[in-house]
C-alpha positions, 0 to 999 in steps of 0.5 A, a space after each residue: 473520533 470515538 471515545 475509544 479512539 480518543 483514549 488510544 490516541 492519548 495513550 499513544 501521545 503519552 509515549 510520544 512526549 519523550 520518545 524521538 522515534 515515535 515523534 519521527 513516525 508521527 511526523 512521517 505518517 501525518 503526511 495526508 498525501 501519503 497515509 489515508 488511515 491507520 488502525 490505530 495510531 495508539 497501537 502503533 505508538 505502543 508497539 514502537 515504545 516496546 522496542 521489540 522487533 517489528 515486521 512490516 508486510 505488504 501483500 500484492 497480486 500482480 500482472 505484467 505491468 510495473 505500475 508507478 503507483 507501487 513506488 509509493 508503497 515501496 518508498 513508504 516501507 523503506 522510510 518507515 524501516 529507516 525511522 524505526 531502525 534509527 530508534 534501535 528497533 530491529 525491522 524486517 520489511 517483507 513483500 508477499 507476492 500473492 501468486 497462490 491467491 490469484 491461482 488457487 483461490 481466486 483462480 484468475 490465472 494459470 500457475 505458470 503464468 502467475 509465477 512468471 509475472 511474479 518473478 517479473 514483479 520481484 525484479 521490479 521491486 528489487 530494482 526499487 530496492 537498489 535505486 532507493 536504498 531499501 532492503 524489502 524482502 520477498 516471499 511467494 505465497 505459494 511457498 509460504 502456504 506449503 510450510 508447516 507453520 502456515 498449515 497449522 495457522 490455517 487449521 486453527 482458523 478453520 477449526 474456530 470457524 466450525 464451532 464459533 458462529 460469530 467468528 465465522 460471520 466476522 470472517 465472511 465480512 471480508 469477502 468482497 461482494 463481487 467475489 461471493 458467487 465464487 465459493 473459493 473466495 470464502 477461503 481468502 480471508 482465512 488464508 490471508 490471516 494465516 499468511 499475516 500470522 505466519 509472516 509474524 506481521 506487526 504492521 501491514 501496509 496496503 491500499 485503502 480497500 484493504 480496510 475491508 479485510 483488515 478491520 474484521 481481521 483485527 477482531 478475529 486475530 485475538 480470538 485464535 491467539 494471533 497478533 493484532 496487527 496494525 493496518 496502515 492504508 496509504 492514499 488512493 490512486 487515480 487514473 492518468 489521462 482522461 478515461 471517458 468510457 468507464 462503467 458507472 460501477 467502476 467509477 464508483 469503486 475508484 472514487 471509493 478506494 482508488 485504482 489497484 496500485 499493483 495491477 496495471 490493467 485493473 478494471 481495464 485501465 492499463 492505457 491510463 496508468 504509467 508503467 515505470 519500466 516500459 513506458 517511454 517519456 513521450 508516452 508518460 508526458 502525453 498521459 500527464 498532460 491530458 490528465 483531468 483528475 488532479 489527484 493523479 497528478 498530486 499522487 505522482 508529485 508526492 511519490 517523485 518527491 519522496 523518491 528524490 529525498 531518498 536519492 539525496 539521503 534526506 530520508 527521515 527529517 524531511 519537511 511535510 510532503 503535503 506542501 511542496 513547491 508553494 502548493 498545498 497539495 492536500 487541497 487537490 486531494 480533496 478535489 478542489 477544482 483547479 481546472 477553473 485556473 488552467 494555469 495552476 493545473 498546467 504548472 502542476 502537470 509540468 512539475 509532475 512530469 519533470 519530477 518523474 523524469 528526474 527522480 523516477 525514470 532516469 534513476 530506474 533506467 540509468 546505465 
């Protein structure tokens, strides 16, 4: 930890000593099986201490699948919102359905198809709201990008980039290497930051790879008078089953950042992901029991346990999700090899399947 991080952490600790809401947030985000990284904890605590309204935002591209991985993010936003509201903070949780990012910018899909898939995703997330007691709102990026406020924010960024070389260089750091051959991809970080500002984002939730956007964005934002949002990156997800034909480059990417939580078919791994709405129990059971990467199993156990707690109303004051049913699950996320003890591995697989059936499959398909 750098001296700057130590200072920020201690600065936040100053508040948390007498603020019960900060203590509850600290307890919640300290679950290592849920939260991988925060930019930065001190900023988060300072924002909470101010008691100003807070907007939580997550942006997502999508496909036809309804991945179970999405539940970790939805449940996290629901519980974070509940904790903050318990502290008399006005909270607006928002999910950005990034349809224009995948049609106009990345040019990955036709507009009509993207809109259909986006509507299906909203229906899935709305179902999660209904079942698990959330109130996450939804915005299509194609609608947001047509607003005057968005266009003003984008114009401000583009103008700064034209005259400020350092600013422009920092923005371009956010373009993924595999996209740099596509000139449209250079619009992405500008449009993302304009989106974040237009939604008035205070806390941005996302998967680990979002750090490549969020770290430069936090530097860029104050230069043009934008909010210096807090980035919270949840833990990596991994494929179920035993995929053996994954290219080495893809394996490296998954190891570094996990699978995309919101695109079931990402990297051609749709056959090794669980679709919470379409997959039958026998399909899920087979996937789980053939899984060789126990990190996927741990992720499912934690997500299903979190779902269980929301179903029972045990939302805020819950014991750690890092230690469940007699297991230190953090050990398995650090890749401790349990395959040498097939008994433990089998017990965890069966536990994950039962928790999934009881707290995810059955509630979502009830009635």
